[in-house]
C-alpha positions in Angstrom: 0.0 0.0 0.0 1.3 3.4 -1.0 -0.4 6.3 0.8 -0.8 9.6 -0.9 1.8 12.1 0.5 0.3 15.3 1.9 2.1 18.2 3.5 1.3 19.2 7.1 2.8 20.0 10.4 4.8 18.3 13.2 3.8 19.8 16.6 4.8 19.7 20.3 2.3 20.0 23.1 3.3 20.6 26.7 1.3 20.1 29.8 1.4 22.4 32.9 1.3 19.4 35.3 4.7 18.2 34.3 7.5 20.3 32.7 9.0 17.2 31.1 5.8 15.8 29.6 5.4 16.3 25.8 3.1 15.1 23.1 4.7 14.9 19.7 2.1 14.8 16.9 1.6 15.3 13.2 -1.4 16.6 11.3 -2.5 17.8 7.8 -4.9 20.2 9.5 -4.1 23.3 11.6 -2.2 22.4 14.8 -4.7 24.5 16.7 -7.5 22.2 15.7 -5.5 19.1 16.9 -4.8 20.9 20.2 -8.6 21.4 20.6 -9.2 17.7 20.0 -6.5 16.6 22.5 -8.1 18.9 25.1 -11.6 17.7 24.6 -11.6 14.0 23.7 -11.6 12.2 27.1 -11.5 8.8 25.5 -7.8 9.3 24.6 -4.8 9.4 26.9 -4.2 13.1 26.2 -7.8 13.9 27.0 -7.7 11.9 30.2 -4.7 13.9 31.4 -6.8 17.0 31.0 -9.8 15.5 32.8 -7.7 14.2 35.7 -5.6 17.4 36.2 -8.1 20.0 35.2 -5.4 21.6 33.1 -5.2 21.7 29.3 -2.4 20.9 26.9 -0.6 23.9 25.4 0.8 24.2 21.8 4.5 24.8 22.5 5.8 24.7 18.9 4.9 23.5 15.4 6.6 23.5 12.0 5.3 23.0 8.5 6.8 19.8 6.9 6.3 18.4 3.3 6.0 14.8 4.6 4.5 14.6 8.1 4.9 10.8 8.5 8.5 10.9 7.5 9.2 13.9 9.7 7.7 12.0 12.7 9.8 8.9 12.0 13.0 11.1 11.7 12.0 12.9 15.0 11.8 9.7 17.0 14.9 8.3 15.3 16.9 11.2 16.7 15.8 10.5 20.3 16.6 7.7 22.8 13.1 6.4 22.2 13.7 5.3 18.6 13.3 1.6 19.5 9.7 1.9 20.8 8.0 0.4 17.8 6.7 3.1 15.5 5.2 5.0 18.4 1.7 3.5 17.8 -0.3 3.5 21.0 2.1 6.0 22.7 0.4 9.3 23.1 3.1 11.2 24.9 6.5 10.9 26.5 8.5 12.3 29.4 11.8 13.7 28.0 14.2 16.6 28.3 13.5 19.7 26.2 17.0 19.3 24.6 15.9 15.9 23.3 12.7 17.4 21.8 14.7 20.2 20.2 17.2 17.7 18.7 14.3 15.7 17.2 12.7 18.8 15.8 15.9 20.1 14.2 16.3 16.9 12.1 12.6 16.6 11.4 12.6 20.1 10.0 15.5 19.2 7.7 14.2 15.8 6.7 12.3 16.9 3.6 10.4 14.1 1.9 11.0 10.4 2.5 13.7 8.7 0.3 12.7 7.1 -2.9 12.4 3.4 -3.0 16.0 2.8 -3.9 17.6 -0.6 -4.3 15.9 -2.2 -1.3 12.2 -2.9 -1.3 10.1 -2.3 1.8 9.9 -6.0 2.7 13.7 -6.2 3.0 13.6 -3.5 5.7 10.7 -5.2 7.4 12.4 -8.6 7.4 15.7 -7.1 8.7 13.9 -5.2 11.5 12.1 -8.4 12.5 15.4 -10.4 12.8 17.2 -7.6 14.7 14.3 -7.4 17.2 14.6 -11.2 17.8 18.4 -10.8 18.4 18.2 -8.2 21.1 20.1 -9.1 24.2 21.4 -12.3 22.7 25.0 -11.3 21.8 24.4 -11.9 18.1 24.6 -9.2 15.4 23.0 -9.4 12.0 25.5 -8.3 9.3 23.7 -6.6 6.4 20.1 -7.0 5.3 17.6 -10.0 5.3 16.1 -10.4 1.8 14.2 -13.6 2.7 13.3 -14.9 6.2 13.0 -18.6 5.4 14.6 -19.3 2.0 17.6 -17.0 1.8 20.8 -16.7 3.8 22.3 -13.9 5.9 25.6 -13.4 7.9 25.7 -13.2 11.6 28.4 -12.5 14.2 28.4 -13.4 17.9 30.0 -11.3 20.6 33.0 -13.8 20.7 33.8 -12.8 17.1 32.6 -15.9 15.3 30.8 -15.3 12.0 28.5 -17.7 10.1 26.0 -17.7 7.3 22.6 -19.4 7.7 18.8 -19.0 7.1 17.6 -16.0 9.2 14.6 -17.8 10.5 16.7 -20.4 12.2 18.6 -17.8 14.3 15.4 -15.7 14.7 13.7 -18.8 16.3 16.5 -19.2 18.9 19.6 -21.0 17.4 22.8 -19.6 18.9 26.3 -19.4 17.5 27.3 -22.8 16.0 30.8 -22.5 17.4 30.3 -21.3 21.0 26.5 -21.5 21.5 26.1 -17.9 22.7 22.7 -16.4 22.0 20.8 -19.6 22.0 17.2 -19.2 23.2 14.0 -21.1 23.5 11.6 -20.1 20.7 8.7 -19.7 23.1 10.8 -17.3 25.2 11.6 -15.2 22.1 7.9 -15.1 21.0 6.9 -13.9 24.5 9.6 -11.3 24.7 8.8 -9.7 21.4 5.0 -10.1 22.1 4.1 -12.0 19.0 0.3 -11.9 18.5 -2.5 -12.0 15.9 -4.9 -9.5 14.4 -8.3 -10.7 13.3 -11.1 -9.7 11.0 -14.3 -10.6 12.9 -17.9 -11.2 11.8 -21.1 -11.8 13.9 -23.9 -14.2 12.9 -26.5 -11.8 14.2 -25.0 -8.7 12.7 -24.8 -9.1 8.9 -23.0 -6.3 7.1 -20.9 -5.4 10.1 -17.2 -6.2 10.8 -14.9 -5.7 13.7 -11.2 -6.0 14.5 -9.8 -8.2 17.3 -6.3 -8.6 18.5 -4.4 -10.5 21.1 -0.9 -11.7 22.1 0.1 -15.3 21.7 -0.7 -18.0 19.2 -4.0 -18.1 17.4 -5.0 -21.0 19.5 -4.1 -19.2 22.8 -6.0 -16.1 21.8 -9.1 -18.0 20.6 -9.3 -19.9 23.8 -9.5 -16.7 25.7 -12.2 -15.3 23.3 -11.5 -11.7 24.1 -14.1 -10.6 21.5 -17.1 -12.5 22.9 -19.6 -13.7 20.4 -17.7 -12.3 17.4 -16.2 -15.0 15.2 -12.8 -15.0 13.6 -13.1 -14.7 9.8 -9.5 -14.0 8.9 -6.3 -13.6 11.0 -2.7 -12.7 10.6 0.3 -13.5 12.8 2.0 -10.2 13.5 5.0 -9.0 15.6 3.8 -5.4 15.9 0.2 -5.8 17.2 -0.4 -2.1 17.9 0.9 -1.1 14.5 -1.2 -3.7 12.7 -4.4 -2.5 14.6 -3.8 1.1 13.7 -3.2 0.3 10.0 -6.1 -2.0 9.5 -8.5 0.6 10.9 -6.9 3.1 8.6 -7.5 0.8 5.6 -11.1 0.3 6.7 -11.6 4.1 6.6 -11.8 4.5 10.4 -8.4 5.6 11.5 -7.6 5.6 15.2 -8.4 7.2 17.6 -12.0 6.1 17.7 -14.1 3.9 19.9 -13.2 0.6 18.1 -16.9 -0.3 17.8 -18.1 -2.6 14.9 -18.5 -0.8 11.6 -20.8 -1.4 8.7 -18.7 -2.6 5.8 -19.2 -5.1 3.0 -17.2 -8.2 3.8 -15.4 -8.2 0.5 -14.2 -4.6 1.2 -13.0 -5.7 4.6 -11.2 -8.7 3.2 -9.4 -6.6 0.7 -8.2 -4.2 3.4 -7.0 -7.3 5.4 -5.0 -8.5 2.3 -3.4 -5.1 2.0 -2.4 -5.0 5.7 0.9 -6.8 5.3 2.1 -4.4 2.6 1.0 -1.4 4.7 3.0 -2.8 7.7 6.0 -3.3 5.6 5.8 0.3 4.3 5.5 1.7 7.8 8.3 -0.4 9.2 10.6 0.5 6.2 9.9 4.2 6.8 11.0 3.9 10.4 14.2 1.9 9.4 15.1 4.4 6.7 14.7 7.2 9.3 17.2 5.5 11.6 19.6 5.2 8.6 19.0 8.9 7.8 19.9 9.9 11.4 23.1 7.8 11.3 24.2 9.5 8.1 23.7 13.1 9.3 25.2 12.6 12.8 
């Protein structure tokens, strides 16, 4: 999925209750309009802060940018919070104003996102997935992953041993073939990175309506818990970024977050088409974040 690029703004909100609490956001509308929404929508975290404290967010700074999503990715890539996956579900953050200023400076200079270049989005997505699975294991991925299960990639352990193997094997827990460092139980890895599923749901008593369900664990584990009650699983996808998947599927359905996540009236074929496009939308968003990190490394 390739979304149409629109110019807009990156903005910073500050809250009187905490001098280090900032909301970083992007919008294609006027920042003042988004400020009003943040101060009045009590269903969202920003609104709940207003309700609990009796104090409203203030628009501290905003800047026009030609590509808001790219500017946002570059902003977070310049902060210590770059590894929080794509910021989905994170409304605000406590940070030093110097960190905010650093992020804004690079965001203002970012321009538009890089062209496709030699590497397609899925390569960035595969590479990000394997790197996430290697965190804390003493193993480093060398280069990019072009295929998870059929290709080969190079790895190096903290003892200096290098080897070439199928990325999925190491991603599922195999350690260094010479010294064994980095070996993990596959289930331990899945729990640590919070693998889950996202589902397209239908209801026998509500024809013409669809809903979205999500959960952490295997499809069997999630289904046993039945977190969505009488709604039935029509389609599902295994995902490693559950919050990102949820945000994008609602966007593809024409009901971007934030909203109440209530069932919506949609033709099932339309919802199925959105579900098919989800994997490509996720790869595009992950690639954008990875390119932002590379951009930051080049300019520092």
